[in-house]
C-alpha positions in Angstrom: 59.8 76.4 -24.0 56.6 73.5 -25.6 53.3 73.9 -27.3 51.5 71.4 -27.7 47.8 71.0 -29.0 45.3 68.8 -29.1 41.9 68.4 -30.3 39.1 66.2 -29.1 35.5 65.8 -30.8 32.4 66.0 -28.1 29.7 64.5 -29.3 27.9 66.4 -26.1 27.3 70.3 -25.5 30.1 72.4 -24.4 28.9 73.4 -21.2 28.9 70.0 -19.9 32.7 69.5 -21.2 33.4 72.7 -20.1 32.2 71.1 -16.5 33.4 68.2 -16.9 37.2 69.2 -17.7 36.7 71.5 -14.0 35.7 68.4 -12.3 38.8 67.7 -10.0 36.9 63.9 -9.0 37.2 63.4 -12.6 40.7 64.6 -13.4 41.8 62.4 -10.6 40.0 59.5 -12.1 41.5 60.2 -15.8 45.6 60.0 -13.7 45.0 56.3 -12.5 48.8 55.8 -13.9 50.5 58.2 -12.0 47.9 58.2 -9.0 47.1 61.7 -9.1 45.3 63.1 -6.5 44.4 66.8 -4.8 45.5 67.3 -1.9 45.5 70.9 -1.2 43.1 74.1 -2.0 39.8 73.0 -3.8 40.0 68.8 -3.6 36.7 67.9 -4.9 34.1 69.0 -7.5 34.4 71.8 -9.7 37.3 74.1 -9.8 36.5 78.0 -10.3 37.8 81.0 -10.8 40.5 82.2 -9.2 40.6 79.2 -7.4 43.7 76.9 -6.9 44.5 73.4 -6.4 48.0 71.0 -5.6 48.2 67.9 -7.3 50.3 65.4 -6.1 51.1 62.2 -8.7 53.8 59.9 -9.4 56.0 61.0 -12.7 59.2 59.0 -13.7 59.1 57.0 -10.5 59.2 60.6 -8.7 56.6 62.1 -6.4 55.8 65.5 -8.0 53.7 68.2 -6.9 51.9 70.6 -8.9 49.9 74.0 -7.8 47.6 75.5 -10.7 44.8 78.6 -10.0 42.0 79.3 -13.0 44.0 82.7 -14.3 40.5 83.4 -16.8 37.4 81.8 -17.2 35.3 82.0 -19.3 31.9 79.9 -19.3 31.7 77.8 -21.5 34.0 78.5 -24.1 37.3 79.0 -22.7 39.4 78.6 -18.9 43.0 78.6 -18.5 45.2 77.1 -15.5 48.5 78.4 -14.6 51.2 76.8 -12.6 52.1 78.8 -9.3 54.0 76.4 -7.8 55.8 72.9 -9.0 58.9 71.3 -11.0 58.4 73.2 -13.8 59.5 76.6 -15.2 56.6 77.5 -16.6 53.3 75.5 -17.1 50.1 77.1 -18.9 46.8 75.3 -19.9 44.5 77.3 -22.1 41.0 75.2 -22.7 38.8 76.0 -25.5 35.3 75.0 -26.3 33.4 75.7 -29.0 30.0 73.8 -30.7 30.1 73.0 -34.0 27.7 70.7 -35.9 26.0 69.5 -32.8 29.5 68.1 -31.0 31.7 70.4 -28.8 35.4 70.5 -30.1 37.2 71.0 -27.0 40.9 71.9 -27.9 44.1 72.3 -25.5 47.2 74.3 -25.8 49.5 73.6 -23.7 52.9 75.8 -22.7 55.5 74.1 -20.6 58.9 74.8 -20.2 61.5 72.8 -17.6 64.4 73.7 -15.5 68.1 73.6 -15.7 68.5 75.7 -19.0 70.0 73.8 -21.6 69.5 70.4 -19.5 66.1 71.3 -19.3 65.5 72.2 -23.1 67.0 68.6 -24.1 64.6 67.3 -21.7 62.0 68.7 -22.8 62.1 67.7 -26.4 63.4 63.9 -25.8 60.7 63.1 -23.1 58.7 66.0 -21.5 57.1 66.9 -25.1 55.3 63.3 -25.7 55.2 62.2 -21.9 52.3 65.2 -21.9 51.0 64.8 -24.8 50.1 61.3 -24.3 48.9 62.7 -20.9 46.6 65.0 -22.6 45.2 62.7 -24.6 44.4 60.4 -21.5 42.8 63.1 -20.2 40.7 63.7 -23.0 39.8 60.3 -23.6 38.3 60.0 -20.2 36.2 63.4 -20.5 35.1 62.1 -24.0 34.0 59.3 -22.4 32.0 60.7 -19.4 30.5 63.3 -21.5 29.0 61.3 -24.1 27.2 58.9 -22.1 25.1 59.4 -18.5 28.3 59.0 -16.4 28.4 62.7 -16.6 25.4 62.5 -14.0 27.8 61.6 -11.4 30.2 64.7 -11.7 28.1 67.3 -12.4 24.9 67.1 -10.3 
């Protein structure tokens, strides 16, 4: 199992950052490279407690589906999604938000494990860890960009 910890500082209120992170349309816009799209469950707008979304995108040249459910929801400081179906053996993503010195500290804790035993663990270390880290960095950069501009109004009405 791999754990990725990432911290992003955003000059915007925690509630705004929290809600933008739950916005399906914004997530789709942050993943243009992999052409992620929501195909089942909540497919537009905000996803909330107990709700699920199925994503489909291209990773490593393959079309991949991943279904996750919001299993914990404590606005504006925390939510957690867990995989309910997909290619990983396990996948859990915690999203933490705390205001400090006039900005929001957004912390991600992503824990995942690949299938296929030893081969999967090797793939985690050689490829998946960096791939997932870069995926989160790209996503968080877009959330930061939107939250710090007037563009957040397009997603949160």
